[in-house]
N, CA, C, O and CB atoms as a CASP TS submission, in Angstrom:
PFRMAT TS
TARGET T0000
AUTHOR 0000-0000-0000
METHOD Language model
MODEL 1
PARENT N/A
ATOM      1  N   MET     1      34.081  60.040  18.719  1.00  0.00           N
ATOM      2  CA  MET     1      33.701  60.441  20.051  1.00  0.00           C
ATOM      3  C   MET     1      32.447  59.694  20.504  1.00  0.00           C
ATOM      4  O   MET     1      32.377  59.195  21.627  1.00  0.00           O
ATOM      5  CB  MET     1      33.477  61.945  20.104  1.00  0.00           C
ATOM      6  N   ILE     2      31.463  59.627  19.612  1.00  0.00           N
ATOM      7  CA  ILE     2      30.210  58.965  19.975  1.00  0.00           C
ATOM      8  C   ILE     2      30.446  57.487  20.243  1.00  0.00           C
ATOM      9  O   ILE     2      29.939  56.941  21.223  1.00  0.00           O
ATOM     10  CB  ILE     2      29.162  59.143  18.865  1.00  0.00           C
ATOM     11  N   SER     3      31.215  56.840  19.376  1.00  0.00           N
ATOM     12  CA  SER     3      31.461  55.413  19.579  1.00  0.00           C
ATOM     13  C   SER     3      32.236  55.165  20.871  1.00  0.00           C
ATOM     14  O   SER     3      31.985  54.179  21.563  1.00  0.00           O
ATOM     15  CB  SER     3      32.229  54.830  18.386  1.00  0.00           C
ATOM     16  N   PHE     4      33.178  56.055  21.202  1.00  0.00           N
ATOM     17  CA  PHE     4      33.928  55.891  22.443  1.00  0.00           C
ATOM     18  C   PHE     4      33.010  56.002  23.649  1.00  0.00           C
ATOM     19  O   PHE     4      33.085  55.177  24.559  1.00  0.00           O
ATOM     20  CB  PHE     4      35.046  56.930  22.535  1.00  0.00           C
ATOM     21  N   PHE     5      32.156  56.998  23.670  1.00  0.00           N
ATOM     22  CA  PHE     5      31.263  57.163  24.812  1.00  0.00           C
ATOM     23  C   PHE     5      30.234  56.040  24.911  1.00  0.00           C
ATOM     24  O   PHE     5      29.846  55.654  26.014  1.00  0.00           O
ATOM     25  CB  PHE     5      30.555  58.498  24.724  1.00  0.00           C
ATOM     26  N   MET     6      29.798  55.523  23.791  1.00  0.00           N
ATOM     27  CA  MET     6      28.884  54.377  23.840  1.00  0.00           C
ATOM     28  C   MET     6      29.595  53.144  24.394  1.00  0.00           C
ATOM     29  O   MET     6      29.004  52.389  25.166  1.00  0.00           O
ATOM     30  CB  MET     6      28.314  54.078  22.436  1.00  0.00           C
ATOM     31  N   MET     7      30.840  52.933  24.015  1.00  0.00           N
ATOM     32  CA  MET     7      31.605  51.824  24.581  1.00  0.00           C
ATOM     33  C   MET     7      31.843  52.052  26.069  1.00  0.00           C
ATOM     34  O   MET     7      31.780  51.109  26.858  1.00  0.00           O
ATOM     35  CB  MET     7      32.948  51.654  23.843  1.00  0.00           C
ATOM     36  N   PHE     8      32.112  53.288  26.456  1.00  0.00           N
ATOM     37  CA  PHE     8      32.324  53.622  27.863  1.00  0.00           C
ATOM     38  C   PHE     8      31.065  53.347  28.685  1.00  0.00           C
ATOM     39  O   PHE     8      31.147  52.820  29.795  1.00  0.00           O
ATOM     40  CB  PHE     8      32.741  55.094  28.007  1.00  0.00           C
ATOM     41  N   ILE     9      29.916  53.701  28.146  1.00  0.00           N
ATOM     42  CA  ILE     9      28.650  53.446  28.839  1.00  0.00           C
ATOM     43  C   ILE     9      28.414  51.942  28.983  1.00  0.00           C
ATOM     44  O   ILE     9      27.987  51.483  30.042  1.00  0.00           O
ATOM     45  CB  ILE     9      27.473  54.102  28.080  1.00  0.00           C
ATOM     46  N   ASN    10      28.688  51.176  27.931  1.00  0.00           N
ATOM     47  CA  ASN    10      28.439  49.731  27.964  1.00  0.00           C
ATOM     48  C   ASN    10      29.459  48.959  28.792  1.00  0.00           C
ATOM     49  O   ASN    10      29.093  48.014  29.491  1.00  0.00           O
ATOM     50  CB  ASN    10      28.429  49.188  26.563  1.00  0.00           C
ATOM     51  N   LEU    11      30.737  49.345  28.727  1.00  0.00           N
ATOM     52  CA  LEU    11      31.788  48.588  29.403  1.00  0.00           C
ATOM     53  C   LEU    11      32.235  49.210  30.717  1.00  0.00           C
ATOM     54  O   LEU    11      32.779  48.524  31.583  1.00  0.00           O
ATOM     55  CB  LEU    11      32.969  48.450  28.498  1.00  0.00           C
ATOM     56  N   GLY    12      32.005  50.510  30.862  1.00  0.00           N
ATOM     57  CA  GLY    12      32.553  51.209  32.022  1.00  0.00           C
ATOM     58  C   GLY    12      34.040  51.450  31.813  1.00  0.00           C
ATOM     59  O   GLY    12      34.616  51.012  30.818  1.00  0.00           O
ATOM     60  N   PHE    13      34.647  52.143  32.749  1.00  0.00           N
ATOM     61  CA  PHE    13      36.077  52.431  32.640  1.00  0.00           C
ATOM     62  C   PHE    13      36.842  51.195  33.085  1.00  0.00           C
ATOM     63  O   PHE    13      36.933  50.902  34.277  1.00  0.00           O
ATOM     64  CB  PHE    13      36.479  53.682  33.496  1.00  0.00           C
ATOM     65  N   SER    14      37.396  50.470  32.107  1.00  0.00           N
ATOM     66  CA  SER    14      38.118  49.239  32.421  1.00  0.00           C
ATOM     67  C   SER    14      39.349  49.116  31.539  1.00  0.00           C
ATOM     68  O   SER    14      39.579  49.938  30.653  1.00  0.00           O
ATOM     69  CB  SER    14      37.209  48.009  32.245  1.00  0.00           C
ATOM     70  N   SER    15      40.128  48.088  31.792  1.00  0.00           N
ATOM     71  CA  SER    15      41.367  47.899  31.040  1.00  0.00           C
ATOM     72  C   SER    15      41.111  47.482  29.591  1.00  0.00           C
ATOM     73  O   SER    15      41.991  47.647  28.746  1.00  0.00           O
ATOM     74  CB  SER    15      42.232  46.859  31.725  1.00  0.00           C
ATOM     75  N   ILE    16      39.945  46.954  29.290  1.00  0.00           N
ATOM     76  CA  ILE    16      39.656  46.502  27.926  1.00  0.00           C
ATOM     77  C   ILE    16      38.958  47.560  27.072  1.00  0.00           C
ATOM     78  O   ILE    16      38.720  47.346  25.883  1.00  0.00           O
ATOM     79  CB  ILE    16      38.804  45.262  27.975  1.00  0.00           C
ATOM     80  N   LEU    17      38.633  48.694  27.677  1.00  0.00           N
ATOM     81  CA  LEU    17      37.865  49.733  26.967  1.00  0.00           C
ATOM     82  C   LEU    17      38.554  50.187  25.690  1.00  0.00           C
ATOM     83  O   LEU    17      37.931  50.198  24.628  1.00  0.00           O
ATOM     84  CB  LEU    17      37.641  50.934  27.876  1.00  0.00           C
ATOM     85  N   LEU    18      39.812  50.557  25.769  1.00  0.00           N
ATOM     86  CA  LEU    18      40.508  51.097  24.596  1.00  0.00           C
ATOM     87  C   LEU    18      40.623  50.062  23.480  1.00  0.00           C
ATOM     88  O   LEU    18      40.391  50.382  22.314  1.00  0.00           O
ATOM     89  CB  LEU    18      41.898  51.588  24.989  1.00  0.00           C
ATOM     90  N   GLY    19      40.973  48.846  23.822  1.00  0.00           N
ATOM     91  CA  GLY    19      41.102  47.791  22.810  1.00  0.00           C
ATOM     92  C   GLY    19      39.784  47.470  22.140  1.00  0.00           C
ATOM     93  O   GLY    19      39.730  47.317  20.919  1.00  0.00           O
ATOM     94  N   LYS    20      38.720  47.364  22.919  1.00  0.00           N
ATOM     95  CA  LYS    20      37.393  47.084  22.358  1.00  0.00           C
ATOM     96  C   LYS    20      36.929  48.243  21.482  1.00  0.00           C
ATOM     97  O   LYS    20      36.353  48.030  20.415  1.00  0.00           O
ATOM     98  CB  LYS    20      36.368  46.825  23.486  1.00  0.00           C
ATOM     99  N   TRP    21      37.182  49.470  21.936  1.00  0.00           N
ATOM    100  CA  TRP    21      36.764  50.640  21.173  1.00  0.00           C
ATOM    101  C   TRP    21      37.489  50.709  19.834  1.00  0.00           C
ATOM    102  O   TRP    21      36.860  50.954  18.804  1.00  0.00           O
ATOM    103  CB  TRP    21      37.017  51.916  21.976  1.00  0.00           C
ATOM    104  N   LEU    22      38.791  50.498  19.833  1.00  0.00           N
ATOM    105  CA  LEU    22      39.545  50.553  18.578  1.00  0.00           C
ATOM    106  C   LEU    22      39.108  49.450  17.617  1.00  0.00           C
ATOM    107  O   LEU    22      39.042  49.665  16.406  1.00  0.00           O
ATOM    108  CB  LEU    22      41.046  50.439  18.856  1.00  0.00           C
ATOM    109  N   SER    23      38.818  48.292  18.149  1.00  0.00           N
ATOM    110  CA  SER    23      38.340  47.192  17.316  1.00  0.00           C
ATOM    111  C   SER    23      36.976  47.521  16.703  1.00  0.00           C
ATOM    112  O   SER    23      36.764  47.328  15.506  1.00  0.00           O
ATOM    113  CB  SER    23      38.253  45.898  18.140  1.00  0.00           C
ATOM    114  N   ALA    24      36.064  48.014  17.524  1.00  0.00           N
ATOM    115  CA  ALA    24      34.725  48.371  17.043  1.00  0.00           C
ATOM    116  C   ALA    24      34.804  49.534  16.051  1.00  0.00           C
ATOM    117  O   ALA    24      34.079  49.553  15.056  1.00  0.00           O
ATOM    118  CB  ALA    24      33.803  48.741  18.229  1.00  0.00           C
ATOM    119  N   TRP    25      35.680  50.499  16.321  1.00  0.00           N
ATOM    120  CA  TRP    25      35.814  51.653  15.435  1.00  0.00           C
ATOM    121  C   TRP    25      36.311  51.219  14.060  1.00  0.00           C
ATOM    122  O   TRP    25      35.826  51.706  13.039  1.00  0.00           O
ATOM    123  CB  TRP    25      36.769  52.692  16.042  1.00  0.00           C
ATOM    124  N   ALA    26      37.268  50.313  14.035  1.00  0.00           N
ATOM    125  CA  ALA    26      37.809  49.839  12.755  1.00  0.00           C
ATOM    126  C   ALA    26      36.728  49.140  11.933  1.00  0.00           C
ATOM    127  O   ALA    26      36.629  49.361  10.726  1.00  0.00           O
ATOM    128  CB  ALA    26      38.994  48.882  12.991  1.00  0.00           C
ATOM    129  N   ILE    27      35.927  48.308  12.572  1.00  0.00           N
ATOM    130  CA  ILE    27      34.852  47.608  11.866  1.00  0.00           C
ATOM    131  C   ILE    27      33.817  48.615  11.353  1.00  0.00           C
ATOM    132  O   ILE    27      33.364  48.520  10.212  1.00  0.00           O
ATOM    133  CB  ILE    27      34.177  46.563  12.795  1.00  0.00           C
ATOM    134  N   ALA    28      33.450  49.574  12.198  1.00  0.00           N
ATOM    135  CA  ALA    28      32.470  50.587  11.796  1.00  0.00           C
ATOM    136  C   ALA    28      32.997  51.440  10.641  1.00  0.00           C
ATOM    137  O   ALA    28      32.237  51.799   9.742  1.00  0.00           O
ATOM    138  CB  ALA    28      32.111  51.484  12.989  1.00  0.00           C
ATOM    139  N   PHE    29      34.276  51.761  10.659  1.00  0.00           N
ATOM    140  CA  PHE    29      34.861  52.571   9.590  1.00  0.00           C
ATOM    141  C   PHE    29      34.810  51.841   8.257  1.00  0.00           C
ATOM    142  O   PHE    29      34.504  52.442   7.227  1.00  0.00           O
ATOM    143  CB  PHE    29      36.304  52.940   9.927  1.00  0.00           C
ATOM    144  N   VAL    30      35.110  50.544   8.276  1.00  0.00           N
ATOM    145  CA  VAL    30      35.088  49.742   7.055  1.00  0.00           C
ATOM    146  C   VAL    30      33.685  49.724   6.440  1.00  0.00           C
ATOM    147  O   VAL    30      33.545  49.646   5.219  1.00  0.00           O
ATOM    148  CB  VAL    30      35.558  48.307   7.350  1.00  0.00           C
ATOM    149  N   ILE    31      32.674  49.795   7.261  1.00  0.00           N
ATOM    150  CA  ILE    31      31.295  49.816   6.774  1.00  0.00           C
ATOM    151  C   ILE    31      30.854  51.239   6.424  1.00  0.00           C
ATOM    152  O   ILE    31      30.228  51.457   5.387  1.00  0.00           O
ATOM    153  CB  ILE    31      30.350  49.216   7.825  1.00  0.00           C
ATOM    154  N   ALA    32      31.179  52.201   7.282  1.00  0.00           N
ATOM    155  CA  ALA    32      30.668  53.569   7.122  1.00  0.00           C
ATOM    156  C   ALA    32      31.310  54.323   5.961  1.00  0.00           C
ATOM    157  O   ALA    32      30.614  55.040   5.243  1.00  0.00           O
ATOM    158  CB  ALA    32      30.886  54.345   8.395  1.00  0.00           C
ATOM    159  N   PHE    33      32.604  54.181   5.763  1.00  0.00           N
ATOM    160  CA  PHE    33      33.266  54.964   4.724  1.00  0.00           C
ATOM    161  C   PHE    33      32.753  54.640   3.321  1.00  0.00           C
ATOM    162  O   PHE    33      32.385  55.561   2.591  1.00  0.00           O
ATOM    163  CB  PHE    33      34.755  54.732   4.783  1.00  0.00           C
ATOM    164  N   PRO    34      32.715  53.366   2.914  1.00  0.00           N
ATOM    165  CA  PRO    34      32.167  53.086   1.573  1.00  0.00           C
ATOM    166  C   PRO    34      30.692  53.475   1.453  1.00  0.00           C
ATOM    167  O   PRO    34      30.248  53.921   0.395  1.00  0.00           O
ATOM    168  CB  PRO    34      32.329  51.603   1.243  1.00  0.00           C
ATOM    169  N   THR    35      29.940  53.305   2.535  1.00  0.00           N
ATOM    170  CA  THR    35      28.530  53.689   2.510  1.00  0.00           C
ATOM    171  C   THR    35      28.387  55.187   2.280  1.00  0.00           C
ATOM    172  O   THR    35      27.581  55.622   1.457  1.00  0.00           O
ATOM    173  CB  THR    35      27.836  53.283   3.820  1.00  0.00           C
ATOM    174  N   ALA    36      29.174  55.974   3.011  1.00  0.00           N
ATOM    175  CA  ALA    36      29.112  57.432   2.858  1.00  0.00           C
ATOM    176  C   ALA    36      29.623  57.886   1.494  1.00  0.00           C
ATOM    177  O   ALA    36      29.257  58.961   1.019  1.00  0.00           O
ATOM    178  CB  ALA    36      29.919  58.109   3.959  1.00  0.00           C
ATOM    179  N   TYR    37      30.459  57.078   0.870  1.00  0.00           N
ATOM    180  CA  TYR    37      30.999  57.441  -0.445  1.00  0.00           C
ATOM    181  C   TYR    37      30.053  57.070  -1.581  1.00  0.00           C
ATOM    182  O   TYR    37      29.823  57.874  -2.484  1.00  0.00           O
ATOM    183  CB  TYR    37      32.342  56.765  -0.661  1.00  0.00           C
ATOM    184  N   PHE    38      29.505  55.860  -1.542  1.00  0.00           N
ATOM    185  CA  PHE    38      28.712  55.363  -2.666  1.00  0.00           C
ATOM    186  C   PHE    38      27.221  55.661  -2.553  1.00  0.00           C
ATOM    187  O   PHE    38      26.564  55.858  -3.575  1.00  0.00           O
ATOM    188  CB  PHE    38      28.905  53.891  -2.797  1.00  0.00           C
ATOM    189  N   LEU    39      26.679  55.699  -1.366  1.00  0.00           N
ATOM    190  CA  LEU    39      25.244  55.893  -1.196  1.00  0.00           C
ATOM    191  C   LEU    39      24.742  57.226  -1.764  1.00  0.00           C
ATOM    192  O   LEU    39      23.713  57.231  -2.439  1.00  0.00           O
ATOM    193  CB  LEU    39      24.897  55.807   0.267  1.00  0.00           C
ATOM    194  N   PRO    40      25.415  58.345  -1.525  1.00  0.00           N
ATOM    195  CA  PRO    40      24.925  59.600  -2.119  1.00  0.00           C
ATOM    196  C   PRO    40      24.875  59.572  -3.647  1.00  0.00           C
ATOM    197  O   PRO    40      23.981  60.168  -4.248  1.00  0.00           O
ATOM    198  CB  PRO    40      25.801  60.747  -1.675  1.00  0.00           C
ATOM    199  N   LYS    41      25.823  58.887  -4.274  1.00  0.00           N
ATOM    200  CA  LYS    41      25.812  58.793  -5.739  1.00  0.00           C
ATOM    201  C   LYS    41      24.580  58.034  -6.220  1.00  0.00           C
ATOM    202  O   LYS    41      23.949  58.428  -7.201  1.00  0.00           O
ATOM    203  CB  LYS    41      27.093  58.100  -6.248  1.00  0.00           C
ATOM    204  N   GLY    42      24.242  56.963  -5.541  1.00  0.00           N
ATOM    205  CA  GLY    42      23.052  56.191  -5.896  1.00  0.00           C
ATOM    206  C   GLY    42      21.775  56.966  -5.645  1.00  0.00           C
ATOM    207  O   GLY    42      20.829  56.886  -6.429  1.00  0.00           O
ATOM    208  N   ILE    43      21.745  57.712  -4.560  1.00  0.00           N
ATOM    209  CA  ILE    43      20.559  58.522  -4.254  1.00  0.00           C
ATOM    210  C   ILE    43      20.380  59.612  -5.304  1.00  0.00           C
ATOM    211  O   ILE    43      19.263  59.861  -5.757  1.00  0.00           O
ATOM    212  CB  ILE    43      20.672  59.150  -2.843  1.00  0.00           C
ATOM    213  N   ARG    44      21.482  60.267  -5.695  1.00  0.00           N
ATOM    214  CA  ARG    44      21.388  61.297  -6.746  1.00  0.00           C
ATOM    215  C   ARG    44      20.870  60.703  -8.044  1.00  0.00           C
ATOM    216  O   ARG    44      20.029  61.305  -8.711  1.00  0.00           O
ATOM    217  CB  ARG    44      22.757  61.959  -6.984  1.00  0.00           C
ATOM    218  N   LYS    45      21.363  59.532  -8.405  1.00  0.00           N
ATOM    219  CA  LYS    45      20.916  58.865  -9.638  1.00  0.00           C
ATOM    220  C   LYS    45      19.430  58.535  -9.553  1.00  0.00           C
ATOM    221  O   LYS    45      18.698  58.733 -10.522  1.00  0.00           O
ATOM    222  CB  LYS    45      21.735  57.575  -9.892  1.00  0.00           C
ATOM    223  N   LEU    46      18.983  58.042  -8.421  1.00  0.00           N
ATOM    224  CA  LEU    46      17.571  57.732  -8.210  1.00  0.00           C
ATOM    225  C   LEU    46      16.719  58.993  -8.275  1.00  0.00           C
ATOM    226  O   LEU    46      15.648  58.977  -8.882  1.00  0.00           O
ATOM    227  CB  LEU    46      17.373  57.032  -6.862  1.00  0.00           C
ATOM    228  N   MET    47      17.167  60.072  -7.669  1.00  0.00           N
ATOM    229  CA  MET    47      16.392  61.317  -7.641  1.00  0.00           C
ATOM    230  C   MET    47      16.249  61.940  -9.020  1.00  0.00           C
ATOM    231  O   MET    47      15.253  62.612  -9.289  1.00  0.00           O
ATOM    232  CB  MET    47      17.041  62.312  -6.701  1.00  0.00           C
ATOM    233  N   ARG    48      17.227  61.732  -9.904  1.00  0.00           N
ATOM    234  CA  ARG    48      17.116  62.250 -11.270  1.00  0.00           C
ATOM    235  C   ARG    48      15.973  61.575 -12.024  1.00  0.00           C
ATOM    236  O   ARG    48      15.398  62.174 -12.933  1.00  0.00           O
ATOM    237  CB  ARG    48      18.434  62.048 -12.026  1.00  0.00           C
ATOM    238  N   ASN    49      15.638  60.340 -11.660  1.00  0.00           N
ATOM    239  CA  ASN    49      14.586  59.586 -12.342  1.00  0.00           C
ATOM    240  C   ASN    49      13.198  59.846 -11.778  1.00  0.00           C
ATOM    241  O   ASN    49      12.199  59.424 -12.360  1.00  0.00           O
ATOM    242  CB  ASN    49      14.883  58.119 -12.266  1.00  0.00           C
ATOM    243  N   ILE    50      13.131  60.535 -10.654  1.00  0.00           N
ATOM    244  CA  ILE    50      11.828  60.787 -10.030  1.00  0.00           C
ATOM    245  C   ILE    50      11.301  62.131 -10.518  1.00  0.00           C
ATOM    246  O   ILE    50      12.013  63.135 -10.506  1.00  0.00           O
ATOM    247  CB  ILE    50      11.933  60.765  -8.469  1.00  0.00           C
ATOM    248  N   THR    51      10.054  62.131 -10.943  1.00  0.00           N
ATOM    249  CA  THR    51       9.402  63.362 -11.354  1.00  0.00           C
ATOM    250  C   THR    51       8.520  63.841 -10.217  1.00  0.00           C
ATOM    251  O   THR    51       7.635  63.119  -9.758  1.00  0.00           O
ATOM    252  CB  THR    51       8.576  63.158 -12.654  1.00  0.00           C
ATOM    253  N   PHE    52       8.763  65.053  -9.767  1.00  0.00           N
ATOM    254  CA  PHE    52       7.974  65.627  -8.688  1.00  0.00           C
ATOM    255  C   PHE    52       6.847  66.451  -9.279  1.00  0.00           C
ATOM    256  O   PHE    52       7.059  67.241 -10.198  1.00  0.00           O
ATOM    257  CB  PHE    52       8.852  66.488  -7.754  1.00  0.00           C
ATOM    258  N   VAL    53       5.655  66.266  -8.751  1.00  0.00           N
ATOM    259  CA  VAL    53       4.487  67.003  -9.216  1.00  0.00           C
ATOM    260  C   VAL    53       4.025  67.882  -8.071  1.00  0.00           C
ATOM    261  O   VAL    53       3.777  67.404  -6.964  1.00  0.00           O
ATOM    262  CB  VAL    53       3.344  66.042  -9.700  1.00  0.00           C
ATOM    263  N   GLU    54       3.912  69.174  -8.348  1.00  0.00           N
ATOM    264  CA  GLU    54       3.444  70.096  -7.316  1.00  0.00           C
ATOM    265  C   GLU    54       1.982  70.385  -7.517  1.00  0.00           C
ATOM    266  O   GLU    54       1.524  70.575  -8.643  1.00  0.00           O
ATOM    267  CB  GLU    54       4.250  71.397  -7.328  1.00  0.00           C
ATOM    268  N   ASN    55       1.252  70.418  -6.432  1.00  0.00           N
ATOM    269  CA  ASN    55      -0.161  70.783  -6.491  1.00  0.00           C
ATOM    270  C   ASN    55      -0.302  72.283  -6.334  1.00  0.00           C
ATOM    271  O   ASN    55       0.285  72.878  -5.430  1.00  0.00           O
ATOM    272  CB  ASN    55      -0.972  70.046  -5.403  1.00  0.00           C
ATOM    273  N   ASN    56      -1.083  72.897  -7.216  1.00  0.00           N
ATOM    274  CA  ASN    56      -1.308  74.348  -7.135  1.00  0.00           C
ATOM    275  C   ASN    56      -2.609  74.654  -6.474  1.00  0.00           C
ATOM    276  O   ASN    56      -2.963  75.823  -6.320  1.00  0.00           O
ATOM    277  CB  ASN    56      -1.277  74.982  -8.506  1.00  0.00           C
TER
END
């Protein structure tokens, strides 16, 4: 939804809107899905190695 409205704001309502949006969405999905899958695992691994010290 967000990507569609951003394309709508940039291109306006035109005949190329749907094609450009689907193309941009596909590229974004290819980047976003692996990032959302692998990044949390790396962050969890990093957080296990960090020692937090609380001040009393």
